[in-house]
Each structure stands twice: as structure tokens, then as C-alpha cells.
C-alpha positions in Angstrom: -12.3 -15.5 -8.4 -12.8 -14.9 -5.1 -13.2 -11.3 -4.7 -13.2 -11.2 -0.4 -10.9 -8.4 0.1 -11.2 -4.6 -1.6 -7.2 -4.1 -1.8 -6.0 0.0 -3.1 -2.4 0.0 -4.3 -1.4 4.1 -4.9 0.9 6.5 -5.5 2.0 8.2 -2.8 -0.7 12.0 -2.4 -2.8 10.4 -5.0 -5.9 10.1 -1.8 -5.4 6.6 -1.8 -6.0 6.5 2.1 -8.8 9.0 1.7 -10.4 6.7 -0.9 -9.9 3.1 0.8 -11.3 5.1 4.2 -14.5 6.5 2.3 -15.2 3.0 0.4 -15.5 0.5 4.2 -17.5 3.2 5.2 -19.9 3.2 2.1 -19.5 -0.6 2.3 -20.0 -1.1 6.0 -16.5 -3.3 6.4 -13.6 -2.7 8.1 -10.5 -0.4 7.0 -6.7 -1.6 7.3 -3.9 0.6 6.7 -1.7 2.0 9.6 -4.0 -0.4 11.9 -2.2 -3.2 10.5 1.2 -2.0 12.1 -0.4 -2.1 15.7 -1.4 -5.8 14.8 1.8 -6.6 13.8 3.6 -5.4 17.1 0.9 -6.9 19.6 1.5 -10.1 17.7 5.2 -9.6 17.7 5.7 -8.1 21.1 7.4 -5.0 18.8 7.8 -1.6 19.6 4.6 0.1 16.9 6.7 3.2 16.4 9.6 1.3 15.2 7.4 -0.5 13.0 6.2 2.6 11.5 10.1 3.9 11.0 10.8 0.7 9.2 8.0 -0.4 7.3 7.7 0.0 3.8 11.4 0.1 3.0 13.0 -2.5 0.9 15.9 -4.3 2.8 19.4 -2.2 3.6 21.1 -5.3 1.8 20.9 -6.2 -1.7 23.1 -8.3 -3.2 22.0 -9.2 -6.6 25.2 -10.2 -7.9 25.5 -12.6 -5.1 24.3 -16.6 -6.7 21.2 -17.7 -5.1 22.9 -20.6 -2.7 25.1 -17.8 -1.3 22.8 -15.4 -1.0 20.7 -18.0 1.0 23.8 -18.9 3.2 25.1 -15.5 4.1 21.6 -12.8 3.8 20.3 -12.7 7.5 16.7 -11.3 7.5 16.2 -7.5 8.0 14.0 -5.7 9.5 11.9 -5.1 6.5 11.5 -8.4 6.2 10.3 -9.6 9.8 7.7 -6.9 9.6 6.8 -7.9 6.0 6.3 -11.6 6.5 4.6 -11.0 10.0 2.4 -8.7 8.4 1.5 -10.9 5.4 0.3 -13.2 8.1 -1.9 -10.9 9.4 -3.5 -9.7 6.0 -4.3 -13.4 5.4 -5.8 -13.8 8.7 -8.1 -10.7 7.8 -8.9 -11.9 4.7 -10.2 -15.3 6.0 -12.5 -12.8 8.5 -14.3 -11.3 5.7 -14.9 -8.5 3.5 -12.5 -5.5 4.0 -10.3 -3.3 2.6 -6.3 -2.9 2.6 -4.3 0.0 1.5 -0.7 -1.1 1.0 1.7 -3.0 2.2 1.6 -5.1 -1.0 -1.4 -6.6 0.3 -2.7 -7.1 -3.7 0.2 -9.4 -3.9 -0.2 -11.5 -0.6 -3.9 -12.2 -1.2 -3.7 -12.4 -5.2 -6.6 -13.6 -6.4 -8.8 -13.7 -3.5 -8.7 -9.9 -3.6 -10.2 -6.8 -5.8 -7.3 -5.2 -7.1 -7.7 -1.1 -7.0 -4.9 1.2 -8.5 -5.2 4.8 -7.2 -2.6 7.6 -8.7 -2.5 10.9 -10.4 -0.6 13.9 -11.5 2.1 15.5 -9.8 0.0 19.1 -9.5 -2.7 17.5 -7.8 -0.7 14.9 -5.3 1.3 18.6 -4.3 -2.2 20.1 -3.8 -3.2 17.2 -1.9 -0.6 16.5 0.4 0.1 20.2 1.4 -3.8 20.0 2.8 -3.5 16.4 4.5 0.2 17.3 5.8 0.1 19.9 7.8 3.7 19.4 9.4 4.7 20.4 5.7 2.5 23.4 5.1 6.1 25.3 4.8 7.4 22.9 2.1 7.6 24.9 -1.3 6.0 23.1 -3.7 10.0 22.3 -5.2 10.3 20.6 -2.0 7.0 19.0 -1.6 8.1 17.7 -5.4 11.1 16.1 -3.7 9.6 14.7 -0.7 6.7 12.9 -2.7 9.5 11.6 -5.6 11.5 10.1 -2.7 8.7 8.3 -0.7 7.3 7.0 -4.1 10.9 5.6 -4.9 11.2 4.1 -1.8 7.7 2.5 -1.8 8.3 1.3 -5.6 11.8 -0.2 -4.5 9.5 -2.3 -1.3 7.1 -3.5 -3.5 9.2 -5.0 -6.2 11.7 -6.6 -4.1 8.8 -8.2 -2.0 6.5 -9.2 -5.1 9.1 -9.6 -8.2 6.6 -7.0 -10.2 6.5 -3.8 -10.9 4.8 -1.4 -9.2 1.8 0.7 -11.0 1.5 -1.8 -13.8 -1.6 -1.7 -14.9 -1.9 -5.5 -16.0 -1.4 -6.6 -12.3 -5.0 -4.7 -11.2 -9.0 -4.6 -11.8 -9.0 -1.7 -11.7 -6.9 1.7 -12.0 -8.3 5.3 -11.2 -6.8 8.8 -11.8 -8.4 10.6 -9.2 -7.3 14.2 -10.5 -9.6 13.2 -13.0 -12.4 11.9 -11.0 -11.8 13.2 -7.8 -11.5 10.9 -4.7 -15.1 10.9 -4.7 -15.8 9.6 -8.1 -13.1 7.1 -7.2 -15.4 5.8 -4.1 -18.0 5.8 -6.7 -16.6 3.3 -9.2 -15.0 1.6 -6.8 -18.3 1.0 -5.0 -20.3 0.1 -8.5 -17.7 -2.4 -9.8 -17.6 -4.1 -6.2 -21.3 -4.4 -6.6 -21.1 -5.9 -10.2 -18.6 -8.6 -9.2 -21.3 -9.9 -5.9 
């Protein structure tokens, strides 16, 4: 297996992005998350705000009762499809340039055997506290409102991942290393990933 890229899939609120940033800093390699949207916007001459509003969302049109032939005949690519296709091309191009860290965007599936695949997750109490800290725009949310918000985002991301990969999001067998940040913290997660990465080299 050629581990040229570290991909980090995460539960919303688990600190996965923070872990990714710190891992890239420790290893001295590029980090990509929202930066991918800018690259997609530049390449496709698209509005970055529009992409941000529509990324990691499943297509609105889903027709499981249609046969494949009928679906292919009548289905027109959604904005989500277009974003996914363009983002996939960029992710593959980035991976060819050398080691880096990519958060989300189905990168673990897109790169498959060319990535060291990490999954970051945590208990709800931790996710509530973390989002209160890193999402100042939600500072007035009660814990109950934050739980609803977290679950809604995670539901959208799970549907997106499952739609484009055919796999269940968060299934341990799809990853090389699963880390629970409410047990080891984001710092502990960074240490585990860096140590494992160095062992693979």
C-alpha cells in the first residue's frame, strides 16, 4: 500500500479539522479542507460561496425505485454531483504531488489504497463543548439546540458519503485508524497519527 496522503474523515464536532491542521504542521506537509473549494471554484469558474453552500450535501433527487437504465436516461447531474466530480479530480491531482493531509470530501474513498485513512469521532458531550468553543456564531445555542444542529449536519454528511461511495460513513473496517477524541483529546489524536505515519514509512 502506498500511503502518500493522510485522509481524515470525522464526526461533526469531534475536532477532526483541528487534528488535521496540527498533523500537517507536525509533519510539514500541506493541509486541505475548505481550500479545496477555492481550487474547484478557480478551475471551474464557479462562485466559491455557492460551492460552500452546496458541498457535502446529497443530491436532492434520489430515485431508488427506478431501474438503472431509466435513471441514467432521465437523471441530470445535480450541483452536488458537479462539485463531487470536480473535487475528486483535484484531490487526485493533489495526491500525485506528494504527501499531504485532506479532511473530508470522501477523500478516503477517492484515493482508496493511496491514502492512510483516519476516522475521528467522539461522544456527544464532547462534541457539544467543542462546537461551543469553535463556533462563536452558535454561542447562544442551548445544549439541546446544539445537539439538534450537530445531528442535522452529521446526517447530511452521512447521506452524502454513502451516496457517492456506497459505504456507510464511520464503519471501522473502511479506515486504517479510528480515534476517539473525547478519550485522547485532539493532541493525543495527533500523536497517534504521527507515530503511525512514521511507522508506515
